[in-house]
C-alpha angles and dihedrals in degrees: 000000000000121000092242090057094049099055110051101173144331114255116231111194135134092262093048091049091052091048091048094051099042107029105018091243123147126200122218138178105229139183113281092233095053121106131208095267093051091047092051092050092047093052092046093050098041099045100023095233135126118250125207103180140013124197120189131196136174117232111208115219116250123239112248131190124218104185107299095345121091116210137170132225118233120271116238142181126247127199127198109201122195114206127212120263110285095017119119136172106233095201092065097047115107095015 
C-alpha cells in the first residue's frame, strides 16, 4: 500500500490540538487495512519526522435517521502518532 493511501487526512479537533500542544501527538484518519508499522513509516516519509509510538483505534459509524429510513455512517480508523522530542509537523502548526 502506498503512503498516500495510508494517511487520508489529519484530524483537527479540540482534543487533537490539546494533544499536539502538550504531548506532541498528532491525530490522523487512516486506511482501515493499515497497521501500526505502515502508519509509522508513512508519517515518517510524508512529514520527515521521527515517530516513537502509534496508537490505533476503530471508530464505529453512528446510526442516523433520515425521515423513516435508518442509515449508518461509515466506520473508519484513527491513529494517534507520538513524535520524538523536537520533531514537529509544520503543516499543523498555527491551525
